[in-house]
C-alpha positions as CSV (number, residue, x, y, z in Angstrom):
1,X,-33.2,42.6,45.5
2,X,-35.4,43.3,48.3
3,X,-33.9,45.5,50.6
4,X,-32.3,49.1,51.0
5,X,-29.0,48.7,51.2
6,X,-28.5,51.5,53.4
7,X,-30.3,50.0,56.0
8,X,-28.5,47.4,58.2
9,X,-30.0,43.9,57.6
10,X,-31.8,42.7,60.9
11,X,-30.6,39.6,62.4
12,X,-32.0,36.6,61.1
13,X,-32.2,33.0,62.5
14,X,-30.6,30.1,60.2
15,X,-32.7,26.9,61.4
16,X,-30.3,23.6,61.2
17,X,-33.7,22.2,59.3
18,X,-32.9,24.0,56.2
19,X,-29.0,23.6,56.7
20,X,-29.2,20.0,57.0
21,X,-31.8,19.8,54.0
22,X,-29.0,21.6,51.8
23,X,-26.4,19.3,53.2
24,X,-28.0,16.2,52.5
25,X,-29.1,17.2,49.0
26,X,-26.1,19.0,47.6
27,X,-23.0,19.9,49.7
28,X,-21.7,16.2,49.1
29,X,-21.5,16.7,45.9
30,X,-19.8,20.1,45.7
31,X,-17.0,22.2,46.8
32,X,-18.8,24.8,48.8
33,X,-22.3,26.2,49.0
34,X,-22.3,29.5,50.2
35,X,-26.1,37.2,50.7
36,X,-28.1,40.7,52.1
37,X,-32.0,42.1,53.0
38,X,-34.3,44.2,50.9
39,X,-36.4,46.8,51.4
40,X,-39.8,45.8,50.0
41,X,-39.8,42.2,48.8
42,X,-36.6,41.7,46.7
43,X,-33.9,40.1,49.0
44,X,-31.4,42.9,49.7
45,X,-31.0,46.4,49.5
46,X,-31.4,48.2,46.1
47,X,-30.4,50.8,44.4
48,X,-32.8,53.2,42.4
49,X,-32.0,52.2,38.7
50,X,-33.2,52.9,34.9
51,X,-34.9,50.3,33.1
52,X,-32.2,49.3,30.3
53,X,-33.0,46.5,28.0
54,X,-31.0,43.4,28.4
55,X,-27.0,43.5,27.6
56,X,-27.4,40.2,25.8
57,X,-30.0,39.1,23.5
58,X,-32.5,36.0,24.9
59,X,-31.3,32.9,24.6
60,X,-34.6,31.6,25.2
61,X,-38.0,32.2,23.5
62,X,-40.8,33.5,25.7
63,X,-43.6,30.8,26.3
64,X,-47.0,31.7,25.9
65,X,-48.8,31.6,29.2
66,X,-51.8,30.3,27.7
67,X,-50.1,27.7,25.7
68,X,-51.4,24.2,25.6
69,X,-49.4,22.4,28.2
70,X,-47.4,19.1,27.4
71,X,-47.9,16.1,29.8
72,X,-45.2,15.7,31.8
73,X,-43.7,14.8,35.4
74,X,-45.2,18.3,37.1
75,X,-48.8,17.6,35.2
76,X,-51.2,18.8,37.7
77,X,-48.8,21.3,39.5
78,X,-49.0,24.8,40.0
79,X,-46.0,27.1,40.2
80,X,-46.0,30.9,40.6
81,X,-43.1,32.7,39.8
82,X,-42.6,36.3,41.0
83,X,-40.5,38.4,39.2
84,X,-39.2,40.8,41.4
85,X,-39.7,44.7,41.2
86,X,-41.2,46.2,38.4
87,X,-39.4,48.2,35.2
88,X,-41.3,51.3,35.8
89,X,-41.5,51.3,39.4
90,X,-39.2,54.2,39.1
91,X,-42.4,56.6,37.7
92,X,-44.4,55.6,40.6
93,X,-42.2,56.2,43.6
94,X,-45.1,57.7,45.5
95,X,-47.5,54.7,45.2
96,X,-44.5,52.3,45.5
97,X,-43.4,53.9,49.0
98,X,-46.6,53.6,50.3
99,X,-46.9,51.3,53.2
100,X,-48.6,48.1,53.4
101,X,-49.1,45.6,56.4
102,X,-46.8,42.6,56.3
103,X,-48.4,40.7,59.2
104,X,-45.6,41.7,62.0
105,X,-45.6,45.4,60.8
106,X,-45.4,47.5,57.7
107,X,-43.5,48.0,55.0
108,X,-43.0,49.8,51.4
109,X,-45.3,48.5,48.8
110,X,-42.4,47.8,46.6
111,X,-38.8,49.3,45.4
112,X,-37.0,50.0,42.4
113,X,-35.1,47.0,42.7
114,X,-30.9,47.3,41.8
115,X,-28.8,47.3,38.6
116,X,-25.2,47.0,37.3
117,X,-22.8,49.9,37.0
118,X,-23.8,50.2,33.3
119,X,-27.4,50.3,33.7
120,X,-28.8,46.9,33.5
121,X,-32.1,46.8,35.7
122,X,-32.7,44.0,38.0
123,X,-36.4,44.5,37.2
124,X,-35.0,43.5,33.6
125,X,-33.4,40.9,35.0
126,X,-36.0,39.2,36.8
127,X,-38.6,39.1,33.9
128,X,-35.8,37.5,31.5
129,X,-35.1,34.8,33.9
130,X,-38.9,34.5,35.2
131,X,-40.0,33.8,31.1
132,X,-37.0,31.1,30.7
133,X,-38.2,29.7,34.3
134,X,-42.0,29.6,33.0
135,X,-40.8,27.8,29.5
136,X,-38.7,25.1,31.6
137,X,-41.4,24.3,33.8
138,X,-44.1,24.6,31.2
139,X,-42.3,21.9,29.5
140,X,-42.7,19.4,32.4
141,X,-46.4,19.9,32.6
142,X,-46.5,22.6,35.1
143,X,-49.3,25.1,35.5
144,X,-47.2,28.5,35.6
145,X,-48.7,31.9,36.8
146,X,-46.6,34.9,37.1
147,X,-47.3,37.9,39.7
148,X,-46.7,40.1,36.8
149,X,-45.3,40.4,33.3
150,X,-44.4,44.1,32.4
151,X,-48.0,44.5,32.1
152,X,-49.0,46.9,34.7
153,X,-47.7,50.3,35.6
154,X,-46.2,49.7,39.0
155,X,-46.1,46.9,41.6
156,X,-47.9,44.7,42.5
157,X,-47.2,45.6,46.3
158,X,-45.6,42.7,48.2
159,X,-48.8,42.0,50.0
160,X,-50.6,41.2,46.4
161,X,-47.5,39.3,45.3
162,X,-48.4,36.9,48.1
163,X,-51.7,36.8,47.6
164,X,-51.6,35.9,44.1
165,X,-49.5,32.9,45.3
166,X,-52.1,32.0,48.0
167,X,-55.1,32.2,45.6
168,X,-53.5,29.9,43.3
169,X,-53.0,27.4,45.8
170,X,-49.6,27.3,44.3
171,X,-47.4,23.9,44.9
172,X,-44.2,26.4,44.9
173,X,-43.6,30.0,44.5
174,X,-40.1,31.5,43.7
175,X,-39.6,35.4,43.7
176,X,-36.6,36.0,41.6
177,X,-34.2,38.7,42.5
178,X,-30.7,39.8,41.9
179,X,-28.8,41.8,45.0
180,X,-27.3,45.1,45.1
181,X,-24.5,44.8,47.7
182,X,-20.9,45.7,48.0
183,X,-18.1,44.8,45.4
184,X,-16.5,41.6,46.4
185,X,-19.4,40.5,47.9
186,X,-20.5,37.4,45.7
187,X,-22.5,34.5,44.7
188,X,-26.2,33.2,45.2
189,X,-28.4,32.9,48.2
190,X,-32.1,31.3,48.6
191,X,-34.3,33.1,51.6
192,X,-36.3,31.2,53.3
193,X,-39.7,32.4,55.5
194,X,-38.6,32.0,59.4
195,X,-41.8,31.2,61.8
196,X,-43.7,34.0,61.9
197,X,-47.1,34.7,63.4
198,X,-48.8,38.1,63.8
199,X,-51.6,40.2,62.3
200,X,-52.2,38.5,58.9
201,X,-48.9,36.5,58.8
202,X,-49.0,33.1,60.1
203,X,-45.9,31.0,58.0
204,X,-46.0,28.0,61.0
205,X,-47.8,25.4,57.7
206,X,-44.9,26.5,55.4
207,X,-41.8,26.6,57.0
208,X,-40.5,23.0,56.5
209,X,-41.7,23.0,52.8
210,X,-40.4,26.3,51.9
211,X,-37.1,25.2,53.5
212,X,-37.0,22.0,51.1
213,X,-37.8,24.0,48.3
214,X,-35.1,26.2,49.0
215,X,-32.6,23.8,49.7
216,X,-33.1,22.1,46.4
217,X,-32.7,25.0,44.3
218,X,-29.5,26.0,46.0
219,X,-28.1,22.3,45.3
220,X,-29.3,22.3,41.6
221,X,-28.7,25.9,41.1
222,X,-24.9,25.6,42.2
223,X,-24.7,22.4,39.6
224,X,-26.2,24.1,37.0
225,X,-24.7,27.7,37.1
226,X,-21.2,26.9,38.7
227,X,-21.7,29.8,40.7
228,X,-20.8,29.3,44.3
229,X,-23.1,30.3,47.4
230,X,-23.1,34.0,48.7
231,X,-19.6,34.9,50.8
232,X,-21.5,37.4,52.6
233,X,-24.9,35.8,53.6
234,X,-25.8,32.1,54.9
235,X,-22.7,31.4,56.5
236,X,-21.6,29.2,53.2
237,X,-24.5,27.6,52.7
238,X,-26.3,29.5,50.3
239,X,-30.1,29.8,52.4
240,X,-30.9,32.8,54.4
241,X,-34.2,32.6,57.0
242,X,-35.5,36.0,57.2
243,X,-38.9,37.3,59.0
244,X,-39.0,40.9,57.8
245,X,-40.3,40.2,54.3
246,X,-44.2,40.5,53.4
247,X,-43.9,38.4,50.4
248,X,-43.0,35.1,52.9
249,X,-44.6,36.4,56.1
250,X,-48.2,36.4,53.9
251,X,-47.3,33.6,52.1
252,X,-49.8,30.3,52.8
253,X,-47.9,28.2,50.4
254,X,-44.2,27.0,50.1
255,X,-42.2,30.2,49.1
256,X,-38.7,31.5,49.1
257,X,-36.8,34.2,47.3
258,X,-33.9,33.5,45.3
259,X,-31.0,36.4,44.9
260,X,-29.1,35.2,41.9
261,X,-25.9,37.1,42.3
262,X,-25.0,40.4,43.3
263,X,-25.4,42.9,40.3
264,X,-22.9,45.7,41.8
265,X,-19.9,43.2,42.1
266,X,-18.2,43.4,38.6
267,X,-17.8,39.7,38.0
268,X,-21.2,38.9,39.1
269,X,-22.5,41.0,36.9
270,X,-20.5,39.7,34.0
271,X,-22.7,36.5,34.7
272,X,-25.8,38.1,35.5
273,X,-25.5,40.2,32.1
274,X,-25.0,37.0,29.8
275,X,-27.9,35.7,28.1
276,X,-26.4,32.1,28.3
277,X,-25.8,32.1,32.2
278,X,-29.5,33.8,32.8
279,X,-30.5,30.4,31.2
280,X,-28.6,28.1,33.7
281,X,-30.0,30.1,36.0
282,X,-33.3,29.3,35.1
283,X,-32.5,25.7,34.5
284,X,-30.9,25.5,37.8
285,X,-34.1,26.8,39.6
286,X,-36.3,24.7,37.6
287,X,-34.8,21.6,38.7
288,X,-34.9,22.6,42.1
289,X,-38.7,22.8,42.0
290,X,-39.2,20.0,40.4
291,X,-37.0,17.8,42.6
292,X,-39.2,19.7,45.2
293,X,-42.4,18.8,43.8
294,X,-41.4,15.1,43.2
295,X,-40.5,14.7,46.6
């Protein structure tokens, strides 16, 4: 999750473009499509966590990022996956609290992320889902890069996360998160970039394509996981537009954040800690990305 739960979320525009795209894609086939903001770049306020191992064994083997890719419908396309936070951020609070430029202001380099009440860290969740998502996309021929793979002491900072996608000239970037909101707040939401221009930020060229990417992910996420859109952010659409996330503001390629559920709600936590559900979450995101890339 990208925010600090102690800080009230800023008001966010919800462009008709995104809502219409989602409606056209999925709302006619489901009974409902329905999150909160983050401090650095997750998508909601997150409590300090401990990096515990996953409560259930991984159901999908991790694919080597250097493995030979099969030919498939996504051959020639590049996708960057951004696993939210870093399991060891909690050991480097000074470094992750350093302010970085997000175009429209300054924000923390990163945050620790949130966790379930029994200690399953968001950073572990995001890595697990990102590995599953990578494997699914590679099976379709996509070139897949991760912004980090539990291979550095902290970070990367939110500005570097954006830069990795930009330099890869990615066709799509998805930042994987889980929220840390109040009990009773349930469901997923996809965060879209607002129209922002200032400093090093200019999202004018990616707002429309990012809205399409987010709407397609939301529609497939509902169908694959069975989870409803957020009942506390997005007005039932599962989509939320924000202008305060550096990872979106500084992106020059289509990018969204996916808050897969609320780790602080017991019912959502039961899903997020289930390896079978995490595989469904990865599948829903993969299907949405593929649909966006195929047009």
